[in-house]
N, C-alpha and C positions, 0 to 999 in steps of 0.2 A: 436542470438541477433545482430542487425546491429551495425556497428561501432559508429555512432553518439549516439545511445541509450546506448551503453556501456560506452562511454565517459561521458554522462550525469549521468549515474548511479554511475560512479566513483567520479565525482564531488560531487554529492549529498551525497554519502557515507562519504566522507571526512568532509563535513560540518556537517552532522548528527552526526558523532562521536564526533566532537568538541563541538557541542551544547549539546549533551547528557552528556558528561563528565562535562561540566560547570554546567548544571542543577543538576546533581547528587551530585557534590561537594557542591552546595548550598542547597541541600535537597529540590529541587523544581520540582521533576519529575511529581507530580500531576498537578502543574501549567503548565508545558510544555505539558503534555497530553491534558489538557483542551485547551490550545492555538492551538494545532494541530487540534483538532476537530473543533474549531471555524474557523481556517484558511481554512481547507478543505471544510467546509460548504460554506464559503464566496466565495471560488474559483468556486465551482459548481453552486452557485446561481448568481454570478455577472460576466457578460460578460466583463464589463469594467475592473474588476480586472484581469481576465484572459488575456485580451488584454495588460494590463499594464506589466505583467510579461513575455509575449511572444513577444511583438512587438518591433522590432528594431528601430521604429520611435521615441521612447522616448529617450531623452538624459540620461546619467548616473545620472545627478543631478535631472532631472525630476522624474526618477524612484525612486531615493533615497528619495526625498521629499514626493512623493506620498505614497510609501510603508510604510514609517515611520509614516506618518499621519494616514494611515489606521490601522496600527498595534496599535498605541496609542489609537485611537478611539475604537478599538475592545477590548482593555485592554489585549493584549497578554503579556505573560511573558517577562520580560526585556531582557533575553538572546535571545529570539526569535526575538524581535524587533530589537535588535542590530545586530543579524545575518542577518536579512532581509536587513537592511540598508547596511551592508558590501557587501552582495551579489549583491545589486543594484549597488554599487560603482564599483564592479568587473565585472559587466554585466553577472551575474550568476543567475538572478531571474528565468530564463526559467527552472531551475531544481527544483523549489519549489514542484511540485507534487511528484517527486521522493524523495525529501528530506523528505516530510511528511511520505511517505511509509517507508523509511529507519529509521526514528526516531520511528515510531510505532513499527517496528521490534525490535529495540534496547530496547525500554521500555518493550515490551512483553518478550524478552529474559531475561532481568534483573529480571522480576517477575517469571521466570520459566514457561512462557506460550508460546504456539505456535498456529498459526492460520492455520486451515485446510480449503481450498477452496473446496467446495463440489457442484458439479452440478448434478442435478437429473431431470428425466423426469417430475415429479410432485413435488409440494411443499412438503417438509418433515414436518411431524407433530412434535410437541414439544417432544413427547416421542421418536420418531425416532432420532431426533437431539441429545437428551440427551444420548441415547444408543450408537449412533455413536461416540459422544465425549468421552464417557467412554471407548469404545473399542479402539479408537485411542490413548487415554491417556495411556492405558496399553501398547500399542506398542511403543510409543515414550518416555514414561517416564516423560512427562510434562503435565501440564494442557492444554487442547485443547479448543480453541474457534472456533466454526464452523461458517464459512461464507457461507451460503447456497444460491445457485442460481438455477433457473429453466431453463433447456434447453430441450425443447420438442423434438428436433431432436435426443436425446439419445434413444428414444423409451421406454426404461426401464433401470433399474440399476443405478449405480453411477459412477462418475468420481471424485476421491478424490486426492487432491494435498496437501501434507504437506511438506513444505520446498522444497527440490529438488526431492522428491519422488512422483510418481504419480501412482495411482491404478485405472485402467479403467475396470470396470465390466459392462459397458453399452452394451446393445443389439446392438447398432450401431457398436461398435468395433468388437463384435463377428461376426456380419454379414459381416463386411469388411474382417476379417480373413478367414471366410468361402469362400468368393468370391475369395480371393487370392489363397487359397488352390485349389479351383476348376480350376482356370486359370493355375496353375502348372500342374495339371493332364491332361487337355485337350490340 
């Protein structure tokens, strides 16, 4: 991870922890999760909102006024609205995407859930996804939510990432291993 990315992740983690603790104390984790989904959707759909959080051209006050208005219009949880306003005042809005990811991880961990990122050469069927989730749940001891993506360059097999563990059973990686072995021999 590059240094700026790790700094951003650290900033996001500190804000996420504070926001999560406040929401948990006020028994509003469901409201926080709903706010995260809404904010994430808004960021992916609105170039103006993305520009607002990343552009250094806006002043602190402009960012704070705009993000507060957007948050109130969207009906975000009050803890999220206040946190976004504080982040704008501190010039930290650029970490909002990492903040959303960190908060989702904290909420999932609180529920005893973990997300598995799965890449496959072809789209997995519902039955395959359920069987994979059940198998992974038995290994990690938590409920597993599968985030499946398609990567045709894998040729076949799966690449599964759960937390910091990665299992690569793809044909692409096996061919790469075979190629390396052949280079060592010749």
